[in-house]
Phi, psi and omega in degrees: 000132176256124179229128178266130182281155169256170183100212184201161167229123182294162179306131182096346181246015179300327179303329178295316179296321180297317178293317180302311179293327179298327178297324177289319178299327182273004177074022182268350185232150167255314176203143184196168175213153179216138180217147178221130166255137177225121182050045174085357183246140175284114184248344175222130178209092189238143173219148177199161174083204186249135171284332179215105182292342181286326185248347184083011179296125184283156173279124182236174177301339180272354183292133175255155175211151173291133184246011176051232190287354168305332178304325181302323180297327178294320176294321179296320176302314179296326177299315179293321178295322177297320177296316181296332180271005178078014182268342190215147175232114183302330185265006176278156174297143176304324183296344178292338178239345183220077188302323184294342182296333192287359183292155171059046172087016182252008189294337181263002180296135177262163176301321179297325176303319180295315184286338183251020173064037183243014187276346182074023185235046183292334180219156181245145178287333181287131173280126183247159177246170177298324177296323177297318179298317180295328182281343177072301187303320178301326178290318179298317178299317179298321177295316181299324182276346188284136170273132182292154180284341175211168178295117185306137179093345185265338180223173172216151171201142185302131178257090190301314183245319183299334177312319185293320179282325178299305181285324181295322179290320176301314180294323177297320182294324185267340181250341185081005184239128171295162189308317181299316178290325179297314178300318180296313187280329184262336185236299188299308185291310181293333182261000184050052184229114185289115176205134182229145158241102191099088188279132172299140182302331181295339182266354185303321181299345181272351189279134177290148175272129185271136173257113189289186183304130181253102185274342179297123180081004179228076184299330179295318178293320179299317178295320180299313180294320179297317179297315180300315183288351177269354180257108185306318181297324180293317179298314181294327180293331181265342186247342187053047182094266178221016184289325185224152177287136183295340177268002172074318179229111183218008179075015187281345185092349174236023179265190186280009167264352187279129176306326179298325178286322179299327190274347178262172182261108172242083200283008170253355193213336187247036168300138181232125191196190175240162176297320182298317179295316180297315180298321180293317179299311180294319178301323182294339179287336188236357183210166176288137174235122180051039177084354180273131180301158178305142182292324185267140170283167176301323180295321178294318179298318178298319180290321182292343179250013178266126182295129176243332181219124179200164178097212184280127179277159172245135343282201183279058177285133181305129181201162177298135177292151176076018181299143181222127178240141163266211177274088177096347185240150159286143178230173186295157177107359177277122183306322183274353184213067177292138176255192185291316183197181178289355175262015179265145174209139182183211178198148173253180183219166188301327182287344187114356180296156181205139174215141180199164171249154172229112186290324184297325182252002182053056186237142169238129184237144172209140175224130178229154185209156175261355185250113173301140183268180175289172180301318178261060185286120184251006187299308179296322179296321179297319179293319177297319179298318178295319179295321177301319177300317181297325184268000179067033182270000000 
């Protein structure tokens, strides 16, 4: 399929556009967007394909899409801003701001443990419903009652969904704002960057329709999903009992294509935004935007690129080898997800989406897509490689 992108790539950034369009020629995309800010300027802003393959609705600059775990990076940004404002201490006990959390062996857990996937709370014993997720408090109560799977701080394993309530509740306690309002007040509104956790119903017609994992012709992906679904902790970590489908997109009516899911706050997974907004938000952490100084201090950037969790995860939940987390962010050095440099920090998502900042080059990058990729999905990596070429890295 040949698809010509709309938008632009500034002089010197044409390789990013060439790679982006090549993915459509190679049949790897249905609809996607890519954006790059460099030293405060938007230098790449591309869209192509279909926002909804069922109706033929094209992907335009106004198209929004679910970015799955890219959402975690937005919470991490707010975490660092809260620390800079004196509201939060990553190394303090969680109980210092959330006393009820300390039950059942969790009293020594630090805030940093929550942000770096070291809390031992990847799954909950309580079966939750979508209504429980929307109400927020039932999830918080379940977390408070949960016994950790390991002594917090001693091991790590990716917290696919609970990360959002763990970090979101801490941030709510210290700022007075639930995650959706926090993103709006601290990031979206001041930066003029559209991003939501909990989408207003009025914006629903702009959302891209997601095409989930395609296992036909991809035996490696089929084996990966089969392995994941055979591990009870993995299934519960992705479904919260029965509230959500563990494969995220399955046509069930309660998956991540459902407007009802878009409208509630699932703050580790259902951020809805554009590539341009994500690139702008990340760029703002490391460079001036419209004359406003960078959001992050040098100390925050140093901390955001410091490894906190790496190596073998507990338990043997299927995951990319070599995963590396700082406090809330993926960082450079992951074989399956190279970023621009060791000064990069960000997060990817289940569909293949990726967003990050790079402090050394004062760059914000974002790629979003409606098409889940193969197990060895290289689309975001290809774009990063092209961007590295443009920046002479």
